[in-house]
MARDOLO-941918 format. One line per 2 residues: number of its first residue (from 1); for each residue y, x, z of N, C-alpha, C, O, CB. Coordinates in Angstrom, 2 decimals, padded with zeros to 5 digits. Each point is the difference from the previous one (the first is absolute). Glycine has a CB too. Example, Ala and Ser with C-alpha at 12.3 -4.5 7.8 and 13.67 -1.06 7.14 Angstrom:
! residues 2
1) -005.69,013.19,007.80,001.19,-000.89,000.00,001.20,000.90,000.00,-000.02,001.04,000.66,-001.15,-002.93,000.59 ~ 002.22,001.54,-001.97,001.19,000.82,000.06,001.09,-000.77,000.73,001.11,000.51,000.17,-001.74,000.67,-002.32 .
END
This chain:
! residues 116
1) 091.02,091.19,083.23,000.96,000.19,-000.80,001.54,-000.65,000.52,000.95,000.74,-000.26,-003.01,-000.65,-001.53 ~ 002.28,-000.93,002.25,001.38,-000.67,000.40,000.07,000.84,001.69,001.09,000.00,000.56,-001.27,-003.02,-002.23 .
3) -000.72,003.51,002.18,000.24,000.66,001.46,000.45,001.44,-000.57,000.86,000.54,000.71,-002.87,-001.93,001.01 ~ 001.65,002.04,-002.72,000.48,001.05,-000.24,001.29,000.24,-000.51,000.71,000.99,000.18,-002.71,-000.80,-000.26 .
5) 002.23,-001.23,-000.57,001.42,-000.31,-000.75,000.95,-000.35,001.21,001.08,000.60,000.03,-002.10,-001.64,-002.44 ~ 000.82,000.43,003.08,000.81,-000.47,001.42,000.21,001.47,000.62,001.17,000.26,000.29,-002.43,-002.90,000.31 .
7) 000.33,003.63,-000.35,000.22,001.35,000.59,000.95,000.85,-000.63,000.90,000.62,000.59,-003.02,-000.76,000.08 ~ 001.88,000.16,-001.92,000.88,000.77,-000.92,001.39,-000.52,-000.15,000.92,000.74,-000.34,-002.91,-000.17,-000.84 .
9) 002.16,-001.98,001.44,001.54,-000.48,-000.01,000.40,000.32,001.51,001.18,000.35,000.05,-001.34,-002.47,-002.00 ~ -000.40,002.11,003.08,000.43,000.29,001.30,000.42,001.69,-000.15,001.09,000.43,000.38,-002.80,-002.50,000.95 .
11) 000.93,002.71,-001.80,000.23,001.57,-000.28,001.26,000.25,-000.83,000.83,000.86,000.28,-003.36,-000.44,-000.26 ~ 002.59,-001.16,-000.98,001.22,000.09,-000.97,001.42,-000.28,000.77,001.04,000.64,-000.13,-002.65,-001.50,-001.88 .
13) 001.35,-000.36,002.88,001.30,-000.32,000.86,000.42,001.17,000.86,001.11,000.55,000.00,-001.76,-002.98,000.13 ~ -000.62,002.79,000.77,000.46,001.13,000.83,000.40,001.19,-000.78,000.96,000.64,000.44,-002.41,-001.42,001.29 .
15) 000.90,001.16,-002.77,000.48,001.59,-000.51,001.45,-000.35,-000.85,000.71,000.90,-000.44,-003.56,000.34,000.02 ~ 003.13,-002.54,000.27,001.28,-000.26,-000.78,001.24,-000.23,001.02,001.17,000.10,-000.34,-002.61,-001.22,-001.67 .
17) 000.97,000.77,003.38,001.07,-000.42,000.85,001.01,001.12,000.11,-000.38,001.17,000.00,-001.15,-002.70,001.25 ~ 002.85,001.21,-001.16,001.10,000.84,-000.11,000.33,001.02,001.14,000.70,001.01,-000.06,000.04,-002.86,-001.25 .
19) -001.59,001.22,002.60,-000.13,000.98,001.07,-001.11,000.98,000.09,-000.11,000.69,001.01,001.20,-002.33,000.02 ~ -001.86,001.73,-001.95,-001.33,000.91,000.03,000.47,001.25,-000.88,000.49,000.00,-001.13,-002.47,-002.09,001.27 .
21) 001.68,003.16,000.72,000.44,001.31,-000.55,-001.34,001.00,-000.12,-001.05,-000.09,000.63,003.59,-000.25,000.52 ~ -002.20,001.23,-002.05,-001.27,000.88,-000.13,000.83,001.52,-000.22,001.18,000.16,-000.31,-003.18,-002.23,-000.98 .
23) 001.13,002.95,001.51,000.55,001.45,-000.59,-000.19,000.11,-001.23,-000.99,-000.48,-000.56,000.59,001.61,002.31 ~ 001.43,-000.40,-002.42,-000.01,000.10,-001.45,-001.13,001.02,-000.59,-000.60,-000.10,-001.07,003.16,-000.47,001.22 .
25) -002.66,001.63,000.90,-000.91,001.10,-000.60,-000.97,000.53,001.15,000.40,000.55,001.03,001.51,000.20,-002.80 ~ -002.93,-000.94,001.52,-001.03,000.60,000.86,-001.16,000.65,-000.77,-000.85,-000.67,-000.60,001.47,-001.04,002.29 .
27) -000.61,003.08,-001.63,-000.78,000.72,-000.91,-000.97,001.13,000.91,000.45,000.86,000.74,001.57,-001.27,-002.76 ~ -003.39,000.16,001.75,-001.03,000.48,000.81,-000.35,001.33,-001.02,-000.06,-000.17,-001.22,-000.89,-002.38,002.55 .
29) 000.71,003.94,-000.70,-000.24,001.02,-000.64,-000.93,000.71,000.80,-000.03,-000.20,001.22,002.07,000.16,-002.37 ~ -002.97,001.00,000.48,-001.07,000.70,000.79,000.17,001.65,-000.62,000.10,000.48,-001.13,-001.97,-002.94,001.43 .
31) 001.83,003.01,001.05,-000.04,001.45,-000.03,-001.33,000.47,000.54,-000.53,-000.66,000.89,003.01,000.79,-000.62 ~ -003.01,000.81,-000.68,000.16,000.58,-001.53,-000.63,-000.91,-000.88,-000.89,-000.77,000.35,000.85,003.14,000.27 .
33) 000.45,-002.29,-001.70,-000.54,-001.03,-001.16,-001.33,-000.10,-000.09,-000.46,-001.12,-000.20,002.18,001.57,-001.10 ~ -002.58,000.65,001.43,-001.49,000.17,-000.06,-000.37,000.58,001.54,000.30,001.10,000.47,-000.40,-000.55,-003.35 .
35) -000.48,-001.39,003.36,-000.46,000.41,001.50,-001.36,000.58,000.07,-000.90,-000.66,-000.52,002.24,-001.15,001.43 ~ -001.63,002.96,-000.34,-001.31,000.78,000.29,-000.65,-000.78,000.98,000.68,-000.71,000.73,000.15,003.00,-001.18 .
37) -002.13,-002.25,000.57,-000.89,-000.64,000.90,000.15,000.63,001.32,-000.21,001.22,000.04,-001.34,-001.79,-001.83 ~ 001.86,-000.03,002.88,-000.12,000.59,001.31,001.39,000.50,000.36,000.15,000.45,001.13,-002.62,000.20,-001.45 .
39) 003.49,-000.69,-000.52,001.30,000.31,000.10,000.93,-001.20,000.59,-000.53,-001.00,000.50,000.02,002.63,-002.44 ~ 001.82,-001.49,001.86,000.77,-000.77,000.33,000.76,-000.67,-001.26,000.05,000.60,-001.08,-000.09,000.70,003.25 .
41) 000.65,-002.64,-001.97,000.95,-000.35,-001.19,001.06,-000.92,000.80,-000.34,-000.70,000.95,-001.56,000.75,-003.15 ~ 003.12,000.02,001.74,001.23,-000.75,000.43,000.35,-001.11,-000.90,000.33,000.22,-001.16,000.51,001.80,002.14 .
43) -000.91,-003.29,-000.47,000.24,-001.26,-000.46,001.57,-000.16,000.30,000.38,-000.23,001.14,-002.92,-000.70,-000.72 ~ 003.31,001.06,-001.35,001.59,-000.14,000.12,000.31,-001.32,-000.57,-000.45,-000.36,-001.09,001.03,002.88,000.83 .
45) 000.33,-003.38,001.14,000.61,-001.30,-000.35,001.38,000.18,000.25,000.55,000.00,001.10,-002.48,-001.37,-000.57 ~ 002.54,001.53,-001.80,001.34,000.24,-000.38,000.69,-001.58,-000.34,-000.26,-000.82,-000.87,-000.44,003.50,-000.13 .
47) 001.80,-002.68,002.23,000.76,-001.56,-000.26,001.47,000.27,000.52,000.38,000.95,000.68,-002.65,-002.70,-000.16 ~ 002.97,000.74,-000.99,001.39,-000.25,000.23,000.21,-001.26,000.82,-000.22,-001.12,-000.46,000.73,002.28,-001.67 .
49) -000.09,-000.95,003.27,000.34,-001.42,001.05,001.36,-000.58,-000.46,000.47,-001.02,000.51,-001.64,002.03,001.81 ~ 001.73,-000.38,-003.19,001.47,-000.59,-000.35,000.57,-000.42,001.59,000.33,-001.17,000.21,-001.01,000.00,-003.02 .
51) 000.76,001.99,003.67,000.94,-000.21,001.40,-000.84,-000.72,000.78,000.11,000.17,001.22,002.21,-000.29,-002.12 ~ -003.17,-000.66,000.48,-000.89,-000.85,001.23,-000.81,001.01,000.82,-000.30,001.14,-000.37,-000.09,-003.34,-001.12 .
53) 000.12,001.70,002.50,-000.71,000.78,001.11,-001.51,-000.20,-000.38,-000.42,-001.06,-000.45,002.31,000.67,002.42 ~ -002.62,001.39,-001.76,-001.45,000.15,-000.21,-000.50,-000.86,001.19,000.50,000.02,001.12,-000.55,002.44,-002.29 .
55) -001.06,-003.26,000.76,-000.74,-000.84,001.05,-001.37,000.63,000.06,-000.41,000.33,001.11,001.69,-002.59,-001.54 ~ -002.08,002.48,-000.64,-001.08,000.76,-000.12,-000.54,000.27,-001.24,000.42,-000.72,-000.90,-000.74,-000.02,002.82 .
57) -000.59,001.68,-002.27,-000.67,000.64,-000.96,-001.48,-000.32,000.21,-000.51,000.40,001.05,002.31,001.37,-001.23 ~ -002.48,-002.40,-000.61,-001.38,-000.10,-000.01,-000.62,000.78,-001.05,000.63,000.14,-001.05,-000.40,-002.25,002.00 .
59) -001.58,002.75,-000.80,-000.75,000.52,-001.05,-001.37,-000.47,-000.03,-000.73,-000.12,000.99,002.12,001.98,-000.92 ~ -001.75,-002.17,-001.53,-001.31,-000.78,000.18,-000.85,000.68,-001.08,000.58,000.52,-000.95,000.42,-002.94,001.81 .
61) -002.30,002.46,-000.78,-000.85,000.42,-000.92,-000.66,-001.44,-000.46,-000.62,-000.70,000.80,000.26,003.30,000.26 ~ 000.55,-002.94,-002.30,-000.40,-001.33,-000.50,000.80,-000.97,000.87,001.23,-000.05,-000.04,-003.65,000.75,-000.74 .
63) 001.71,-001.38,001.49,000.80,-001.15,000.75,-000.20,000.03,001.71,000.25,-000.88,000.81,-000.66,-000.71,-003.13 ~ -000.18,003.10,002.55,-000.04,000.36,001.35,001.12,000.77,000.42,000.27,000.98,-000.69,-002.54,-001.06,000.54 .
65) 003.02,-000.17,001.20,001.01,000.81,000.71,-000.80,001.00,000.61,-001.02,-000.24,000.64,002.69,-001.53,-000.21 ~ -001.14,003.02,-000.63,-000.52,000.98,000.78,000.97,001.09,000.96,-000.41,000.80,000.84,-001.33,-001.18,-002.76 .
67) 002.96,000.16,001.55,001.30,000.71,000.62,001.17,-000.98,000.15,000.16,-000.87,-000.86,-000.80,003.09,-000.26 ~ 001.46,-002.14,002.17,000.97,-000.53,000.13,001.19,000.59,000.78,-000.17,000.44,001.13,-001.41,-002.00,-001.55 .
69) 002.76,001.58,-000.16,001.22,000.61,000.51,000.97,-000.98,000.43,000.46,-000.63,-000.95,-000.81,002.46,-000.47 ~ 000.83,-002.17,002.64,000.97,-000.91,000.59,000.97,000.90,000.94,-000.30,000.43,001.12,-001.45,-002.53,-001.20 .
71) 002.80,002.26,-000.50,000.86,000.93,000.77,000.44,-000.57,001.27,000.45,000.84,000.77,000.29,000.14,-002.81 ~ -000.73,-002.48,002.58,000.57,-000.25,000.88,-001.13,-000.54,001.16,000.28,-000.74,000.94,001.88,000.48,-002.57 .
73) -003.51,000.83,001.31,-000.91,-000.24,000.98,-000.32,001.46,000.60,000.43,001.03,-000.52,-001.38,-003.29,-000.67 ~ 000.05,002.24,002.48,-000.26,001.06,000.51,-001.48,000.04,000.19,-000.41,-000.88,000.77,002.66,001.02,000.13 .
75) -003.14,000.65,-001.40,000.23,001.09,-000.87,000.33,-000.75,-001.50,-000.54,-001.05,-000.34,-001.17,002.84,001.84 ~ 002.68,-001.06,-002.30,000.30,-000.44,-001.11,-001.16,000.06,-001.51,000.19,-000.52,-001.10,002.20,001.20,002.52 .
77) -003.41,000.03,-001.02,-001.21,-000.11,-001.00,-001.17,-000.73,000.72,-000.21,-000.14,001.21,000.85,002.40,-002.44 ~ -001.42,-002.73,000.01,-001.28,-000.90,000.89,-000.79,000.24,-001.35,000.37,-000.16,-001.16,000.71,-002.14,003.15 .
79) -002.12,002.66,-001.54,-001.40,000.43,-000.95,-000.99,-001.20,000.17,-000.29,-000.53,001.07,000.40,003.32,-000.64 ~ -000.63,-003.17,-001.81,-001.13,-000.87,000.20,-001.17,000.54,-000.66,000.10,000.17,-001.22,001.34,-002.06,001.42 .
81) -002.64,002.21,000.42,-000.91,000.79,-000.54,-000.64,-000.90,-001.39,-000.20,-001.21,-000.12,-000.26,002.51,002.72 ~ 000.28,-000.34,-003.40,-000.55,-000.52,-001.25,-001.14,001.39,-000.34,000.39,001.16,-000.07,002.17,-002.87,-000.91 .
83) -003.75,001.36,000.83,-000.83,001.04,-000.35,000.61,000.85,-001.14,000.57,-000.55,-000.95,-002.52,-000.83,001.74 ~ 001.79,002.87,-000.68,000.34,000.68,-001.08,001.35,000.64,000.12,000.39,000.96,-000.67,-001.83,-002.44,-000.55 .
85) 002.15,000.82,002.18,001.47,000.16,-000.16,000.47,000.69,001.53,-000.08,-000.58,001.08,000.41,-001.75,-002.98 ~ 000.20,003.79,001.67,000.38,000.69,001.25,001.46,000.16,000.02,000.47,000.93,-000.66,-002.60,000.26,000.79 .
87) 002.89,-001.97,000.53,001.50,000.28,-000.34,000.60,001.18,001.04,-000.36,000.06,001.17,000.69,-002.75,-002.03 ~ 000.50,003.49,000.36,000.42,001.05,000.90,001.37,-000.38,000.54,001.01,000.23,-000.67,-002.35,001.54,-000.58 .
89) 001.41,-002.31,002.38,000.95,-000.67,000.81,001.07,000.86,000.13,001.11,-000.43,-000.31,-002.67,-000.83,001.47 ~ 001.45,002.43,-000.75,000.97,000.83,-000.04,000.94,000.50,-001.26,001.12,000.52,000.11,-002.60,-000.14,001.63 .
91) 000.85,-000.62,-002.81,001.05,000.04,-001.05,000.28,-001.14,-000.76,000.59,000.05,-001.08,-001.14,002.02,000.97 ~ 000.06,-003.29,000.75,000.41,-001.34,-000.91,001.13,-000.47,000.73,000.27,000.33,001.15,-002.59,-001.13,-002.02 .
93) 003.09,-000.14,-000.01,001.23,-000.45,000.75,000.33,-001.32,-000.98,-000.91,-000.61,-000.55,001.92,003.23,001.62 ~ 000.20,-002.93,-001.20,000.71,-001.22,-000.46,-000.20,000.17,-001.63,-000.11,-000.95,-000.78,002.03,000.73,002.95 .
95) -001.95,001.47,-002.50,-000.18,000.13,-001.83,-001.19,000.35,-000.48,-000.20,-000.25,-001.19,002.27,001.00,000.95 ~ -003.16,-000.07,001.03,-001.03,000.46,-000.23,-000.98,000.16,000.93,000.21,000.25,001.18,000.99,000.45,-002.58 .
97) -002.50,-000.88,000.78,-001.51,000.05,000.61,-000.57,001.19,-000.54,000.02,000.30,-001.19,-000.44,-002.78,001.33 ~ -000.12,003.21,000.89,-000.79,001.30,-000.36,-001.34,-000.31,000.26,-000.29,-000.45,001.11,002.04,002.08,-000.56 .
99) -002.65,-001.45,-001.45,-001.41,-000.26,000.28,-000.64,001.33,-000.04,000.36,000.87,-000.79,-000.38,-003.21,-000.17 ~ -001.12,002.49,002.00,-000.67,001.38,000.17,-001.51,-000.22,-000.55,-000.57,-001.09,000.07,002.10,001.84,002.18 .
101) -002.04,000.31,-002.75,-001.75,-000.03,-000.12,000.04,-001.01,-000.94,-000.80,-000.90,000.28,-000.31,001.48,002.11 ~ 001.84,-000.78,-003.55,-000.17,-001.00,-001.03,-001.45,000.31,-000.72,-000.40,001.08,-000.44,003.14,-001.33,000.10 .
103) -003.45,-001.15,000.34,-001.21,000.31,-000.87,-000.05,-000.70,-001.31,000.94,-000.75,-000.26,-002.15,001.11,002.28 ~ 000.23,-000.23,-002.90,-000.12,-000.70,-001.41,000.13,-001.46,000.22,000.60,-000.65,-000.86,-002.15,002.40,-000.12 .
105) 001.06,-002.33,002.01,-000.03,-001.52,-000.05,001.45,-000.63,000.74,000.18,-001.15,000.38,-003.11,001.23,-000.27 ~ 003.62,000.77,-000.05,001.38,-000.54,000.31,000.98,-000.43,-000.81,001.10,-000.32,000.45,-001.49,001.50,000.93 .
107) 000.03,-001.24,-002.85,000.49,-000.44,-001.10,000.01,-001.38,-000.12,-001.02,-000.66,000.18,000.44,002.57,-001.01 ~ 001.80,-002.47,000.48,000.30,-001.58,000.12,001.48,000.01,-000.22,000.77,000.90,-000.35,-002.67,-001.67,002.10 .
109) 002.09,-000.71,-001.39,001.67,-000.32,-000.09,000.67,000.24,001.56,-000.37,-000.49,001.07,000.01,-001.63,-003.17 ~ 001.32,002.93,001.86,000.91,-000.08,001.18,001.28,-000.59,-000.27,000.45,-000.19,-001.13,-001.49,002.09,001.98 .
111) 001.66,-002.19,000.29,001.24,-000.76,-000.42,000.79,000.06,001.63,-000.56,000.10,001.09,-000.66,-002.01,-003.45 ~ 002.57,001.82,002.09,000.68,-000.01,001.33,001.18,-001.03,-000.14,000.75,-000.11,-000.96,-001.39,002.66,001.53 .
113) 000.65,-003.31,000.63,000.75,-001.34,000.14,001.22,000.42,000.94,-000.25,000.29,001.16,-001.98,-002.02,-001.39 ~ 003.39,001.77,-000.18,001.28,000.13,000.67,000.65,-001.54,000.40,000.14,-000.94,-000.78,000.22,003.33,-000.66 .
115) -000.01,-002.37,002.98,000.59,-001.26,000.16,001.10,000.33,000.73,-000.09,000.85,000.88,-001.83,-002.21,-001.00 ~ 003.19,000.66,-000.18,001.01,000.13,000.80,000.58,-001.12,000.78,000.97,000.20,000.74,-000.70,001.40,-002.20 .
END
């Protein structure tokens, strides 16, 4: 119990520190809203960098990263293999990931993480 409280206090100090910044608005959307089996879908991560330079955008299914966009690296995209996820690299970028051949078992929690 005291260990958990200690971790929470450390996190609170970190999150409340005056030099820690976060993006105000990161919104994840899906196109089309209803995805047909074996078709494609586009996961879009809309964000406002508020003038800060983009460092990286990471995409996750659950806790597992499957796509990363880093504009200052070459190549600037990186795919992490996860069963059932097929990324269309030619149509994916800093704001969207296109998935091909979507199966029923691909449902789950998807998220994008934007770092400046």
